[in-house]
Residue, then its C-alpha position, 0 to 999 in steps of 0.5 A: m908726341g901724343q899722336v905718335i903714341s896713339q898710333i903705336w897703342g893701336i899697332l901693339q893691339d893688332d900685333d897682340n891679337n895676331h900673335n906676330h911679334n918680330h923682336n929684331q932690334v932698334v932704336f925709336p926715336n925716344a922711346d924713354a920719353l913715350h911713357v908719360s901720359v898722352s891722350k887716346p880718343g875715349n880716354i883721358v890721359p892714359r899712360l902706355p904700360c912698361h911692357m909695352v914701352h919695351r916692345v916699342r923699343s924692339m920694334n922693327e924698322e918696318v913696323v916704325a915706318k908703318i906708325n910715321k905712314n899713319v900719322i901723316n895719312k892721320v892730317g891727310f899729307g899723304s891725300k891728294e883728293a879733289l876736296l869741295i875747298k872750304k875757306i875762311g881769310p887766307y886760309t883753305s881745306n886743301q892747305k896744309l897748314l901749321l900752327v906755332g905757339e897756340g895758346d888755348f887753341s882757340f884759332s886752330a880750332c876756329l880753323a878747324v870748324a871752318l874747313g871741316s874734314p878733312s882739315n889738313i891742319l897741324a897744331t902744336s905749343i910750346n907748352s905741356f898738355g898739363f900746363l895747358i889743362k891748368n891754365y886754359n878752361m876751353f883747351l880741351s873742347n878746343k882741341m876735341k874741336i881740331e881732331s874730331r874733325g882731322g886734325v892733329v895737335i902736338h905738345e912742347i913743339n918750340a918753334r926755334t928748334m921744330v925743323k929738327d922734329p921728327l915728324l914736322g921736320r919731314v912735312k912740306f907745309d903750304r902755310i905756315i902760322f905764329n899767332f903773335p909771337h913773344a919771347g915772354s919778357f915783358g920790359l921796355t930795354d934793348a935787351d927785351m927787344r933782342k929776346h922777341k927779334n930773336l925768337v921771331t927770327e929762329f922761327l923764320r930760320n925754321a919756318k922757311k926749311m917747311i914751307n913747299e915753294d908755293g907755301e907762305i909763313h904767317i906773323r900776326h904782329k900789333c902794329n902800334g907803339v913798341f911793336l912796331k920797333w920789332d920791324i917783322p918786314k926787315l927780320g923777313y928779309d934778313q932770313g932771305l924771306i919776300l914780304i908778299q903782303e901785311m893786312k889789317f887782321d880782324q879778329t871779328k872774322y875767326p869766330g871763337y877766336h880768343t887772344k891768349y897769353g902763351f905764360g899763364g892765365d886764362k886772361d885775353f890781351e887786346c890785339n888791336p891794330c895788329k897785322t898779317y904778314k905774309f912771307g914766301l920764299f925770296y927765290k920764287y919771285y925774283 
C-alpha cells in the first residue's frame, strides 16, 4: 500500500503545480486506509495529510489508472526490454518475481543485489511496517537494497488471500516464492499439522491463479522429522499442480540470507536439511 501512496503523493504534487483539478467523484479502493504511515523516498514514515486523503477520494478514473500503471511499471512489469540477464539459483533478472511471507526481507534483498536493476522483484510480508522495524534489525537495510534497485516492498499481504489484492491480483508472475511457510503453531498434534497444511494449501490455491503459463511456484521446506508429514508434493497435487522438481536448498548460495522466525524476534532458525519444491500448472505438462 505504501508504494501506491507514494505514487499518489507525486501525482497530487504535480496536480497542485498545474492547478488543474478534476473533481468528478469516484471511490478509490480503500481510501480510508490511505491516512497511515508509509515509506517515501528520502523520508521515514511520513503521513498523507487529511486534505490529500480527501483529494484522493475525488480523483477521477483516469488518474487512478495512471497511478496503477506507474506502480506496475516501477517493478518492470510493463517492460519487454532485452537486458543482460543475471542469475542466482533458479532466478533470473528477466523474471517477474513475487516473494511471499518474507521475514526480515533478507532473501529478497539477496535476489535484488544479485539480479541488479531492474530486478522485477515484488517482496511481501504479512507483517506491518511497524512490526518489522521493531523485530528485525536489518529490515530497513534490506528494504533499501530492494527498492534502490527497482523492486517493491509491500506489507500486510496475506498469502491465503493475495489473489484478491488490487495490485497483486492483476499481475501474472514467472515465479512465486514462499520460504518456509509456517502457521505459527509449534505443537505436534494433528490440529497443529492441519493448520500448517491449510496455510500451504490456501497459498497454492491463490498462487496458481497468479502465475503465467510457464510460471512456477516455489516452496522451501525442511525435509526431516515431523516436517515430512506436511507432504508438500501431495498438497500441490491436490491443487491441480504438478511437482516439476524437488532439489536440495543450499543457503550458502544466497549471500546475506537469514532464516528468521516470522512471529517476532531476530533469531535465525536452522533450515537444514531442506528442499525447494517447484510446482507448475498441470495442463502445461500433460
